[in-house]
Structures are given as structure tokens and as C-alpha cells.
N, C-alpha and C positions, 0 to 999 in steps of 0.2 A: 423407491424414489427413482424410477427409470426416466431417463431423458431421451428426447428425440432430437436428432440432428438431421436437418434437411435444408434444401434450397427451395424457397417458396416459388410458386408459379406466378407469372406476371398478372397484374390486375386486369380484369376484363373491361374496365372503364377507359383504359388508355392503350395505345398500340405500342408504347415504349416498354422497355424491360429494365427500368432503373432499379427498382427494389427487388428484382428477381436475381440479382447477381450475388447477393450476400447469402451467408449461411446462418441459420437460426438454431439455437439450442433452447428447447423448452421442455419443461417437465410434464409428464403425464399426470392427470388429476388423480389424487389419492382418495378422494371421497366424492360422493355424488353431490350435484348442485340441487338445492331445494328452493322452492319459491317462498318468499317472505309473505306471511299471511296479511300483513298490514298494507304494504306497498305493492306487492306483486312482483318485485324484482327477484332475480335469481341470485342466490348467495351460496357461499361455500366457506367452510372453515379451513380450507387448504390454501395457504398463502404461496406455496411453491408454484401453483398453476398460474400465478400472475407474473412470474419471472420469465422473461424472454431475453436471451443474450444474442447479440449480433456479432458475426465474425466475417472477415473478408474472404477467407478460404476455408475449405473443408478441413485441411490439416490443422489449422488453428483451433477450430471447434473441437476436434478429436483430441488434440493435445491438452486443451483446457480440461476436458472431461476426465482424461486419464490422470492429469496432475492432481486433481481434486478428488479422485476416487469416485466419480459419478458413473454408475452403470448407464450405458447409452445404447441406443439402436440407431444405426445409420441408414438413412433412406437415400439412395442414389437418385439423382435427377433423371427424368425421362428426356429422351432426345426430342427436341422441338422440330416439328415438321414445318417447313416454310412453303407456303403455297404462293407462288409468284403470279400475280394477276395484273393485267393491264386493261385499261378501258377499251382499247382498240380490239381486244379479243372478243368483245361483244358483237363486232361487225365483221369478224373474219370469214373468209370464203369457206374454209373447211370446218366450220362450226358444226358440232354434233347435233345440237338442238336448234330449231328455227327461232329466229329472233322476231318477236311480235310485241306490240304494245298492249 
């Protein structure tokens, strides 16, 4: 019952980073998911894979796992690269590529 502690990446549908600030603790699946023959849905007998705990900080998530004796693997967040763009850069004089329609 190994748990993963990580900070999720921001959603690709929005430019904001609201849900990317929290830390998640979720358990790795203990058994494989199998398709249901009647409905075609994927199912599993592992209920721990449905548990996702949300924490405000990394320290809170690690402290929770240690207090409850849960072995965990910590994934450090990758540094986000900010590419600052402006609409006026499309028409800049020193542009590397020519601007055409």
C-alpha cells in the first residue's frame, strides 16, 4: 500500500493555477482494473485507489503519512517556465521570422 505525494500540474483548459497549489496523497493501485463484461465499464476490487487526500502544504501530507504509518513516495514539483509574450512582439522590428498572413 504505497502512497504517492505530489503537486498536480495545472489544468490545460484554463490558464490559472488554482488547483495546482495543493498537494495530493493518493494510493497506488494494488490490483489491475478489468472491464465489466456486461456494461463495459472498468472496475477494480481495490478501494484504496479511490482515496485522494488534499493538503495545503507538502509538510502536512508527509506528516500525515508518517503519523499513520503509510509508506510513501514524494514527487517534487517541476519548476514552471514562464514564457512572457506580448501581442506587440508579432510586429517587432527585430523579429527573427518574417510576419505574413
